[in-house]
N, C-alpha and C positions, 0 to 999 in steps of 0.2 A: 504494500500500500504506500503510495507516495504521499508527500506532505499535504498536497491539495485535497486528496481523498480523505486523509486523516482529519483535516480541518473541517471538511464538510460533514463528516460523521460526528465530530464533536459538536458542531452547530446544531445538528438534529437532536442530539442528546440534551444539549442545553435548552433547546426549545421545549422539551418535555418538562423542564424544571423552571419555566418562565415565571409562573405565578409564585407568590410567596406562600409561606405556610410550611407544611411538613410532608415528608415522604417516608413511608415505612421501609424498614430494612428489606422486606421481601420485594418491594417495588424497585429497589436499587439494582437488583440482579441484572435486568436487561440493559441498564445504563452503565453499570460498572461491573465488568465480568470477573469479579473476585468472589470467592466463597465467603459466606457470612462469617465463618471463623477467622478468616484472614482479615476481614474488615475489623472485627473485634480486636485482633492483635494490633492492627495499625492504630486503632483508637487508644489502646493502652500505651502505645509508644508515643502518642501525641502526633501521629502522622496522618490522621484522618479526623474530620470533625466529630466532636463528641455527640452522642445521641441523647435524646430526652425520652422519658417514659410517658406515654399517653395511653391511659386506660389499660395498662398492663402490656402495651406493645412498644417495641423499640422504633423510634422515628428520628429523622434527621431534619434539620432546617434546610429547606431547598436552597436558600441563598448560600449557605456554607458549602453545600455539595457543589453548586455551580463554581464557586471560587476554587475549591479543591481541584475540580476537573481542569480548570484553566491553568492551575499551577503545574499540572502533570504534563502539559504540552512540551 
């Protein structure tokens, strides 16, 4: 995949995160192809946005996920 294709793919993923609010850990899987356990490990290391608990579920702030994705470019 060349840089242009990678950027287009990132733009599509960011579009799914355009609105503010929260996204569940299970909803991140199509956007960030990392296993949930790996995401938790990155959170513990301070390398991924910290989640919040909402009604017993793990969620992330969409804005923080967008920022993290941009930093990964």
